[in-house]
C-alpha positions in Angstrom: 82.6 104.7 71.9 79.1 106.3 72.9 78.9 109.9 74.0 77.9 109.0 77.6 80.7 106.7 77.8 83.3 109.0 76.3 82.2 111.8 79.4 83.0 109.3 81.8 86.4 108.7 80.5 87.1 112.4 79.9 86.0 113.2 83.4 88.1 110.1 85.1 91.0 111.6 83.1 90.7 115.1 84.6 90.1 113.5 87.8 93.2 111.6 87.8 95.2 114.5 86.4 93.8 116.9 88.8 93.1 115.4 91.9 94.8 115.9 95.3 95.2 112.9 97.2 92.7 112.7 100.6 94.1 109.7 102.4 93.8 106.7 100.1 90.5 107.7 98.7 90.1 107.2 95.1 88.5 110.2 93.4 88.6 108.6 89.9 86.4 105.6 90.7 82.7 106.3 89.6 81.3 102.7 90.4 80.1 101.6 93.7 82.5 99.3 95.9 81.6 95.8 95.3 78.8 94.4 97.6 80.1 93.0 101.0 82.6 96.0 101.3 81.7 98.9 103.6 81.2 102.0 101.7 84.0 104.4 102.3 83.3 107.6 104.0 84.3 109.7 101.0 81.5 108.1 99.2 78.8 109.9 101.0 80.7 113.2 101.1 82.5 113.8 98.0 81.3 116.5 95.5 78.8 115.3 92.9 79.8 115.0 89.3 77.3 117.3 87.7 75.4 120.5 89.1 73.2 123.3 87.8 72.6 121.3 84.4 70.8 123.9 82.1 69.4 123.4 78.4 69.7 126.1 76.1 66.4 127.6 74.5 66.8 125.5 71.2 67.4 122.3 73.3 70.7 121.3 71.4 72.9 122.1 74.6 73.2 121.1 78.2 75.6 123.3 80.0 76.4 121.8 83.6 79.2 122.4 86.1 81.1 119.1 86.7 83.6 118.1 89.1 87.3 117.2 88.7 90.2 116.5 91.1 89.4 116.9 94.6 86.7 119.8 94.4 87.5 121.6 91.1 84.3 122.6 89.7 84.4 123.2 85.9 82.2 123.9 83.0 80.8 121.1 80.6 79.0 121.8 77.6 77.1 118.7 76.3 75.7 118.4 72.4 72.2 116.6 72.8 72.4 115.4 69.3 75.7 114.2 68.9 76.7 113.6 72.5 79.8 115.3 72.1 81.0 117.9 74.6 83.4 120.5 75.5 85.0 121.6 78.9 86.1 124.9 80.4 88.5 124.9 83.3 91.5 126.7 84.4 94.9 127.1 86.6 94.8 127.4 90.1 92.1 127.0 93.0 89.2 128.6 91.0 85.6 127.1 90.5 83.1 128.0 88.2 79.5 128.3 89.4 75.9 130.0 88.4 75.7 129.2 84.9 73.2 131.2 82.5 72.5 130.5 78.8 72.4 134.0 77.1 71.7 132.7 73.5 71.9 129.0 71.9 75.9 129.4 71.6 76.8 131.9 74.3 77.1 131.4 78.3 77.8 133.5 81.1 79.2 132.1 84.6 80.7 133.1 87.8 84.2 132.2 88.9 85.1 131.9 92.4 88.6 131.6 94.4 89.6 129.2 97.1 85.8 128.5 97.6 85.3 131.7 99.6 85.8 134.9 97.0 83.7 135.5 94.0 86.2 137.1 91.7 84.6 137.5 88.3 82.0 137.0 85.7 83.2 135.2 82.6 81.6 134.5 79.0 82.1 131.7 76.6 80.7 130.7 73.2 79.8 126.8 72.1 82.5 125.6 69.5 85.3 128.2 71.1 85.4 127.0 74.7 89.2 127.3 74.7 88.6 131.0 74.5 86.7 132.1 77.5 86.9 135.8 78.3 86.4 137.9 81.6 83.4 140.5 81.3 84.0 141.7 85.0 86.5 141.1 87.6 87.1 141.9 91.3 83.5 143.9 91.4 81.3 141.3 93.1 79.6 140.6 90.0 76.3 138.3 90.1 73.6 137.9 87.6 70.2 139.2 88.1 68.6 138.0 84.9 68.6 137.8 81.2 66.3 140.2 79.1 64.2 138.3 76.6 64.5 141.2 74.3 68.4 141.6 74.3 69.7 138.3 75.9 73.4 139.0 74.8 73.1 142.0 77.6 72.4 140.4 80.7 71.5 142.2 84.1 74.4 142.2 86.6 74.8 143.5 90.3 78.2 144.6 90.9 78.0 144.4 94.9 81.4 145.6 95.5 84.6 147.3 94.2 87.8 145.7 95.0 89.6 147.8 92.6 89.1 151.0 94.6 90.1 152.1 98.3 86.6 152.9 99.1 85.0 149.8 97.5 81.3 150.0 97.8 78.2 148.8 95.9 78.0 149.8 92.5 74.6 148.8 91.7 72.9 146.9 88.7 74.2 147.4 85.3 73.7 146.3 81.9 76.5 144.1 80.6 77.9 143.6 77.1 78.8 139.9 76.8 81.1 140.1 73.8 84.9 139.9 73.8 85.7 143.1 74.0 89.3 142.9 74.8 91.9 140.3 75.4 95.0 142.4 75.8 94.0 144.4 78.8 92.1 142.4 81.2 93.9 139.6 83.1 92.0 136.2 82.6 92.0 135.0 86.0 90.7 131.5 85.1 93.7 130.7 83.0 96.2 132.9 84.8 98.3 131.0 87.6 97.9 132.3 91.4 100.5 134.5 91.4 98.2 136.7 88.9 95.3 136.9 91.2 96.2 140.6 92.3 98.1 141.7 89.2 97.5 144.4 86.5 94.4 145.9 88.5 94.5 149.1 86.3 94.1 147.2 83.3 91.5 144.9 84.9 89.5 148.4 85.6 89.5 149.5 82.0 88.4 146.1 80.7 85.5 146.2 83.1 84.3 149.6 82.0 84.3 148.8 78.4 81.8 146.0 79.1 79.5 148.3 80.9 76.9 149.5 78.7 74.7 151.4 81.4 74.0 151.5 85.2 70.7 151.8 86.8 70.2 154.2 89.8 70.9 152.7 93.1 68.2 152.9 95.8 68.8 155.5 98.3 67.5 154.2 101.3 69.1 151.6 103.2 71.8 149.2 101.8 70.6 146.9 98.9 70.4 143.3 99.4 69.0 142.0 96.2 67.1 142.5 92.9 64.5 141.1 91.1 63.3 141.3 87.2 60.1 141.1 85.8 59.1 137.8 83.9 60.5 139.2 80.6 64.1 139.5 82.5 64.2 143.3 82.8 65.0 144.9 86.2 61.7 146.0 88.2 62.2 145.4 92.0 65.1 146.0 94.5 65.3 145.0 98.5 67.2 147.2 100.7 67.7 146.8 104.6 68.0 149.7 107.1 69.0 148.5 110.5 66.3 145.7 111.1 63.8 147.2 108.6 63.6 145.3 104.9 61.8 147.5 102.1 60.8 146.9 98.8 61.2 149.3 95.7 60.0 149.4 92.1 61.9 150.8 89.6 60.1 153.5 87.6 62.3 155.2 85.0 65.2 156.7 86.9 63.9 156.2 90.3 63.2 153.7 92.7 59.8 153.9 94.3 58.7 152.6 97.9 56.3 149.9 97.5 53.6 149.6 100.6 54.6 145.8 101.3 55.4 144.1 104.3 58.9 142.7 103.8 59.7 142.0 107.6 56.6 139.7 108.1 55.8 138.4 104.4 58.1 136.7 101.8 58.6 137.4 98.0 59.3 134.4 95.7 59.6 136.6 92.5 57.8 138.8 89.9 54.1 137.7 88.9 52.8 137.8 85.3 51.8 141.6 85.2 53.9 144.8 85.7 54.1 145.5 89.1 52.9 142.1 90.1 54.7 139.8 92.8 54.1 136.5 93.9 54.4 136.4 97.6 53.2 135.2 101.0 51.6 137.2 103.4 52.6 138.4 107.0 52.1 136.2 109.9 48.6 135.0 110.9 48.6 132.7 113.6 46.2 129.9 113.2 46.2 130.1 109.5 48.7 128.5 106.8 49.8 131.3 104.3 49.3 130.5 100.8 51.2 131.7 97.8 49.4 134.6 96.0 49.8 137.3 93.7 50.6 140.5 95.3 49.8 144.4 93.8 53.1 146.2 94.6 51.5 149.3 94.3 48.9 148.9 96.4 49.9 146.0 98.9 47.0 144.0 98.4 47.0 140.2 98.0 45.1 138.8 95.1 44.8 135.2 93.5 45.6 132.3 95.4 48.3 129.8 93.5 48.8 127.4 96.4 47.2 126.6 99.3 47.9 123.8 101.8 45.9 123.2 104.9 48.8 122.5 107.3 51.9 124.5 105.9 52.8 128.0 105.1 53.7 128.2 101.6 57.6 127.4 101.2 59.2 126.8 97.8 59.7 128.4 94.3 57.8 129.1 91.2 58.0 127.3 87.6 58.1 129.9 84.7 57.0 129.2 81.1 60.4 129.0 78.9 58.8 131.2 76.6 56.5 133.9 78.0 58.2 133.9 81.5 54.8 133.5 83.4 54.2 131.6 86.2 53.0 128.2 85.2 53.5 126.2 88.4 55.4 125.8 92.0 57.1 123.3 94.1 55.7 123.4 97.7 58.5 122.0 100.3 56.2 120.4 103.0 56.4 117.2 104.7 57.4 115.9 101.2 57.9 117.3 97.8 54.7 118.6 96.1 54.5 120.0 92.6 51.7 122.1 91.4 51.0 123.2 88.0 48.6 125.9 86.7 48.9 124.8 83.2 47.0 122.0 81.7 49.8 121.1 79.3 52.3 120.6 82.1 50.2 118.7 84.1 50.1 116.3 81.3 53.9 116.2 80.9 54.4 115.7 84.7 52.0 112.6 84.5 53.7 111.1 81.7 57.1 111.9 83.5 55.7 110.5 86.6 54.9 107.0 84.7 58.1 107.1 83.0 60.3 107.1 86.2 58.2 105.2 88.7 58.9 105.5 92.5 60.9 108.7 91.9 60.4 112.3 92.4 60.5 114.0 88.8 61.3 117.9 88.6 61.3 119.7 85.0 64.3 121.6 85.2 63.9 123.3 81.8 62.5 122.9 78.0 63.5 124.1 74.6 61.0 126.9 73.4 59.0 124.4 71.4 58.3 122.4 74.8 59.2 119.1 73.1 62.4 118.3 75.0 62.8 118.6 78.4 65.7 118.3 80.9 64.5 116.7 84.1 66.3 115.6 87.6 64.8 112.6 89.3 65.8 111.3 92.8 64.5 109.4 95.8 65.4 109.2 99.4 68.0 106.4 98.4 68.8 107.9 94.8 70.9 111.1 94.5 70.0 113.2 91.5 70.1 111.8 88.2 69.4 114.2 85.1 68.1 112.9 82.1 66.6 114.6 78.7 63.3 113.5 77.8 62.3 113.9 74.0 58.2 114.1 74.1 58.2 114.5 69.8 60.4 111.7 69.4 59.0 109.5 72.3 62.7 108.8 73.5 64.5 109.6 76.4 68.3 109.4 77.7 70.6 109.7 80.8 72.5 112.7 80.5 74.5 112.6 84.0 74.1 110.7 87.0 75.4 112.8 89.9 76.7 110.3 92.3 77.4 107.1 90.1 79.0 105.6 93.2 76.2 105.2 95.2 74.0 102.0 94.9 70.5 102.9 95.6 69.8 99.4 96.6 72.2 99.7 99.5 70.7 102.8 100.8 68.1 103.0 103.7 64.9 104.5 103.4 63.8 107.9 104.9 60.6 108.1 106.7 58.4 111.1 107.6 57.3 110.9 111.2 55.2 113.3 113.4 56.0 114.4 116.8 54.1 116.8 119.6 56.1 119.5 121.2 55.6 120.2 125.0 53.0 122.9 124.1 50.8 120.6 121.8 52.2 121.3 118.2 52.6 118.6 115.6 55.7 118.9 113.9 57.6 116.7 111.2 60.7 114.9 111.6 62.6 112.6 109.1 64.0 109.0 110.4 66.6 106.8 108.9 67.0 103.4 110.4 69.9 101.1 109.9 69.6 97.8 108.5 68.2 95.6 111.3 67.1 98.1 113.7 64.0 96.6 115.8 62.6 96.6 119.2 64.6 93.4 119.6 67.7 95.2 118.4 67.3 98.7 119.5 69.9 101.3 117.7 71.9 103.9 118.9 70.6 107.6 117.6 72.4 110.4 116.3 69.8 113.5 116.4 70.6 115.8 113.3 69.1 119.4 114.2 69.1 121.3 110.8 71.2 124.7 110.6 69.6 128.1 109.5 67.4 128.2 111.7 65.2 129.5 109.1 65.5 126.6 106.7 63.8 123.1 106.7 64.6 119.6 106.4 63.2 118.0 103.3 62.7 114.3 101.9 65.3 113.0 99.8 68.6 111.8 99.4 70.9 112.7 102.3 74.8 111.8 102.4 75.1 112.6 106.0 72.3 110.5 107.3 73.2 107.5 104.9 76.9 107.5 106.1 75.5 107.3 109.7 72.9 104.7 108.7 75.7 102.8 107.2 77.9 102.7 110.3 74.8 101.6 112.2 73.3 104.6 113.8 69.7 105.8 113.4 69.4 109.3 112.4 66.5 111.9 113.4 66.3 115.3 111.6 63.4 117.1 113.1 61.9 120.2 111.9 61.5 122.5 115.0 59.5 125.8 115.3 61.1 128.5 113.3 61.4 126.0 110.1 59.5 127.5 107.5 56.1 126.1 107.1 55.1 126.1 110.7 55.0 129.9 111.6 51.3 129.8 111.3 51.2 127.5 114.3 53.0 129.7 116.8 53.1 133.2 118.1 55.4 135.2 116.0 57.9 135.5 118.5 58.4 131.7 118.9 60.4 132.1 115.7 63.2 133.6 117.3 62.7 131.6 120.7 65.8 129.6 120.7 65.0 127.9 124.0 61.5 126.6 122.8 63.3 125.4 119.7 65.7 123.4 121.6 62.7 121.8 123.5 61.3 120.8 120.2 64.4 118.8 119.4 64.6 117.2 122.9 60.7 116.5 122.5 61.4 114.6 119.2 64.2 113.0 120.9 61.8 111.7 123.6 59.2 110.7 120.9 62.0 108.4 119.4 63.1 106.9 122.6 59.1 106.1 123.2 59.4 103.8 120.1 61.6 101.1 121.6 63.8 100.8 118.7 66.2 103.3 120.1 68.8 102.2 122.7 68.3 105.1 125.5 71.6 104.7 126.6 73.5 105.5 123.2 72.1 108.8 122.0 74.2 111.7 120.2 73.4 115.1 119.2 75.1 116.5 116.0 74.7 119.6 114.0 76.5 122.3 112.0 75.9 126.2 112.4 72.4 126.6 114.1 72.2 122.8 114.6 75.7 123.1 116.1 74.5 125.5 118.7 71.1 123.4 119.4 73.5 120.6 120.0 75.7 122.1 122.6 72.5 123.4 124.1 70.9 120.0 124.2 73.8 118.7 126.3 73.8 121.6 128.9 70.0 121.5 129.3 69.4 117.6 129.1 72.9 116.2 130.6 71.5 112.9 131.2 69.7 112.2 127.6 72.8 112.2 125.5 76.1 110.3 125.5 77.8 112.9 123.4 77.8 115.6 120.9 79.2 117.0 117.6 79.2 120.7 117.0 80.1 121.9 113.6 80.5 125.9 113.0 78.2 126.5 115.8 77.4 129.7 117.8 77.6 129.5 121.3 77.4 132.9 122.6 74.9 135.0 120.9 76.0 138.5 122.6 79.4 137.7 121.0 77.9 137.2 117.6 76.2 140.4 118.0 79.5 142.2 118.9 81.1 140.4 116.2 78.9 141.7 113.6 78.9 145.3 114.9 82.6 145.7 114.3 83.7 142.8 111.8 85.1 144.3 108.8 83.5 142.3 106.1 80.2 142.8 107.9 80.5 146.4 108.6 77.4 148.2 107.5 75.4 144.9 107.2 71.8 144.9 108.5 72.5 141.6 110.2 73.7 143.6 113.4 70.6 145.6 113.4 68.4 142.6 112.4 69.9 140.4 115.3 69.4 143.3 117.7 65.9 143.8 116.8 65.0 140.0 116.8 67.0 139.2 120.0 67.2 142.4 121.8 70.0 144.1 123.5 72.5 141.9 125.3 73.3 145.0 127.6 69.7 144.9 128.6 68.3 141.4 128.1 71.4 139.9 130.5 69.5 137.0 131.6 68.0 135.9 128.3 71.4 136.2 126.7 73.0 134.0 129.7 70.4 131.6 129.1 70.8 131.3 125.1 74.7 131.0 125.5 75.5 127.4 126.4 79.0 128.3 126.4 78.5 129.8 129.8 77.0 126.9 131.3 80.0 124.2 130.3 79.8 123.3 134.1 76.6 121.5 133.2 78.1 119.3 130.5 78.8 115.8 131.3 79.6 114.2 128.4 82.3 114.4 125.3 82.0 117.0 122.7 83.8 117.0 119.3 84.3 120.6 117.9 85.0 121.5 114.5 85.2 125.3 112.7 87.0 126.9 110.0 89.6 129.6 110.7 88.3 131.8 107.9 84.4 131.7 108.7 83.2 135.1 108.0 79.7 134.0 109.1 80.7 132.7 112.5 83.7 133.8 113.9 86.2 130.9 115.0 86.6 132.6 118.3 83.2 130.9 119.2 84.9 127.4 118.7 88.1 128.4 120.6 86.3 129.9 123.4 84.2 126.7 123.8 87.3 124.4 123.8 88.8 126.6 126.6 86.0 126.3 128.3 85.5 122.5 128.1 89.2 122.1 129.2 88.6 124.4 132.1 85.8 122.1 133.4 87.8 119.0 132.4 85.3 117.9 129.9 86.5 115.2 127.4 86.8 116.7 123.9 88.4 116.7 120.3 88.7 119.4 118.1 89.5 119.9 114.3 90.1 123.4 113.2 90.8 124.1 109.9 92.7 127.1 108.0 91.4 128.3 104.6 87.8 126.9 105.4 85.0 129.0 105.6 81.6 128.1 107.2 81.8 124.5 107.1 84.5 122.2 105.3 84.3 123.1 101.5 87.6 121.3 100.5 87.0 117.5 100.1 90.0 116.7 101.9 89.0 118.6 104.8 85.8 117.1 104.8 86.9 113.7 104.5 89.2 114.0 107.6 86.4 115.7 109.5 84.1 112.8 109.0 86.9 110.3 109.6 87.4 111.9 113.1 83.5 112.0 113.5 83.1 108.3 112.9 85.8 107.7 115.3 84.3 109.9 118.1 81.0 108.2 117.6 82.2 104.6 117.7 84.3 105.4 121.0 81.5 107.0 122.9 78.3 105.2 121.5 79.7 101.8 121.7 77.5 99.2 123.5 78.1 98.8 127.1 80.4 95.7 128.1 78.5 92.4 127.8 75.8 94.0 125.6 74.8 91.3 122.7 
């Protein structure tokens, strides 16, 4: 049996053995449903089979997170030559993520519990995957980078200590990745749930055994991140104090402050020289900001790497697998854009584009010889597919399709459109139309403002949009002001002007209605997190434009959120409270402003039905925002439905809950966006 087929069989067996039934959805099915049969909701929202694939430096093995059961994330190691594989999993509600190769045979990875809690850093060796072993547990350990000179000793940030009463950030450390003790530490990955908080003293001793040395902690503010140089050695730290973010560079045993404006600029990583960064300069209205080199010692910007006449740089850098130097960048603008600074990689990209016509092709990694590449391909209709390409042997092969149950031929294209705001700016939006939509047959519309708010919609496959299109709805995803890439167009204050952001979403909706392909009497708002906020505010401010709204994990009163962040146990000491106070203002002083941006205080204006969903264990936005909204809807006799779920955080992470959520949303939209009686 071919290796790829054996992999599918093994995953199917694991799925069958571990799955938890969500209604009648068959998680073992990896093929599309037959033509003519409506695609089940679960096909659009089930976890992908493969995530985070990474090639080792020899190009002999691919490691990836694979999905089994309802939502179990396991580690798979795949031998490129023999097509054989091994898997790492465990008992209980644990997931593997954030995998990194240390050498050609050793991996480290993070383990989380119940989709909410990071509980440990683990290691495994190729050829002995049954004997995984813990390195650090209950210390909030996360990988910073892997030093090129000593890759078996990775840099780790131990950001909290659950083993001590005082807890607290313990800073960055160098870790011995070897198996030092099996008898003392409790391997939570293979223990049952009852062992989660057992034997803490032996775990503490086992943790200490793996710490080779600690770095000093920055003394000003609270650490929010670390960065390594191009060789994987610790070089920078960022801290926050109230609303101010600062950058420090490690100089021997002390952290030296850098004259870099971190509050208004953006850093994307280390550069090619000591003390060098790649960054975007602070806000400059009227001129897009490029990606440049930045001298952290002087704060001066140098050579421009990526410049775009229409967008501030937003994206990430590509690094040479051997030298670590910056050799390219991906810019997220209206569509994906790859820039290479290396002639060799320009040629590689050209060959790949010709090998996968009509698809976006991204290089994820290569062997040190740069003869074997791991790539991902995708489009607006095709979810990610991962392939290996051997330029030396002029051959290629599919490693894994992340969602083989999706048939690209049955998906709808996503168009990039532009709309004008009421203050004359031109912004982007992404439109997916259902089959058959036209002026003669206008479609109902679901407007999907994104969350964040400081993220942006990007072109590509979107399961939520494809689900709605499959049910006959047009889908509009506007990028409003505050979405990265647009800051240069607006005064800096607009980045936090929630009222103007809401106006942008309304303006995008009006632009769609003007096309004539949308039924103006059947328009809904739907969004999660900040998108949930915009959806509720939209129906408060424009009660005649929308027929109904779906709000998921939303913020509906910003004064209450600020209060929650100040006193929340999990966030105490976090810079988020000061950041919100600085950017939004003080609710006690700016009473009128906070009243205007709190749609839950104006439910008397709501004239359409509302669907409310939230997780009870959300530590980002307290569930009290949702329960208060429900109380206000009841008070004003607004038709509403709700889905509040325990053991869920910010969004539905368990597939069974996600499936039920969208089953309810499907019924809700069908009920309130149905054509009027007598319509054709």
